[in-house]
N, C-alpha and C positions, 0 to 999 in steps of 0.2 A: 504494500500500500504506500509506503514512503516514497516510492519512485514516482508517484503521481503528484506529490506535493512539491511546489516550487520552493527552492532554498536560495538564500543570498549567495552571491558569488564571492570568491576570495577577495576580489578587488573591492566589493561592497563592504565586506567585513573589515578590510583594512581602512577604508574611508570612515566607517563608523568608529573604529577604535582610535584612530588619530584625532578625529574631530572631537570625540568624547574627552580624550586626555587633554588636549589643548584648551578646551572650554573649561574643564574642571580646574586645571592649573591656574587659569586666569582668575578664578575665585579663591582657590586655596593658598596659593603662594603668598599674596599680600596678607591674608588673614593669619596664616601660620607664622609669618615674620612678626606680626604684632603680638599674637597670643603667646608664642614661645620666646619672645624678646631676643630674636636672632636677626641677623642681616638678611635682606632680600636675596643676596647672592648665595648664602649658605642654605637657606630654605629652598631657593630656586633649584640649586644643584641636588638637594635631597629630593625635591619634587621630580626632577628629571630621572633620578635613579628609581624612585617608586613608580613613576609613570612608565618607564621602560619595563619594569617587572609587571606592572598591571596590564600593559598592552599584550605581553606574551600570555599572561593568564587569561585575559579577555578573549583573545583569538581562540584559545583552546576551549574556554568555558562556553562561548557562544556557538562554536561548532558542535559541541556535545549537546547543548540545550536545544539547538535547532533540529538536530537529528532525533532527539528525544520527542520533540513536538511532531516531527514528520512521521515517526513510527506510530504515533497515535492519531494520524490523519489531520494534523493541524498545521497551518501556515504560520510561521513565527511572527510575521508582522501583524497577524490577527490574534495574537495571544490575549487571553482574558486578563482581567485585572489581577486575579489570583495567580495566574501564570507569570505575569510581569513581577508581582511581588516575590514569588518563589525564585525567579531568575535573579532579581536584584539582591535578595538576602543571601542566596547561595554564593553568588559572585563575591559579595563583600565579606562573607565568612572565609572564603579561600584567601582573599587579599589580606585579611587581618592576620591569619595564621602565618603568612609569609612576610608580613611587614614588621611584626613585633621585634625580631632580632635586629632589623635595620634601624628602627627607632632607638633601640637600646644602645647600639654601638655608635651611631652617628651623633645622637644628641646626648649621650652619656646618661640615659635615664635608667632608673630601676624598672623592674618588670611591671610593677603596679602603675608607675608613671607612664610607661610606654603603652600599657593597656588602656589607661584613661585617655591618653592622647589619641590612640588609634580608635577607641570607641567613639570619641567625639567626632573625629573625622569621618568614621564609617557611618555614623548616624546621618550626617549631612549627605554623604555620597549615596546612601540608599535612596533617599528622596530625589537627589539629582539624577541618579541612574533611571529611576522610574520616569521622571519628566523628560529627560533627554531621549530615552529610548522611544517613548510615545511620540515625541516630536519628530524624531528621525524616521520612524515608520510612516508618519504622515507626509513628510517631505520626500522620502525615498521608498515608496511602497515596492514590494516584490511584484515583478510583472513577468510572468511566463517562463521563469527560469525553472528548469527541472532538476531534481536532486540527482546526484551521481548514482550510477548503477551499483 
């Protein structure tokens, strides 16, 4: 059945990921510099490292989730609100697990401080992911692409 459900192309996935990360960094780098009392350059570089990691995780996560939808006969750009929430929460959970050591080393934070920092950022990003993904699907709907055999 999944062969009849159109999926996003690799190019489209890349466009989504890069535009997501750039837009997110435009919000988070200045806020992070103020909140963490660090320079824009230091937080910007941390943002680039975390963004690079997030882009790799995003490409893999979206591929898996899209195929999960397709196996159930759903087109990813027509995902339900609950499906979008599951997508965003799962993605952010993966990111949090992989980001904690980076925060601890880069910013010299204790585990609980890194967890609080990451939880704050993750809370924002979950909402951002939901809104961004919804807007992206409206601007770039899937049109006639077939899933790979």
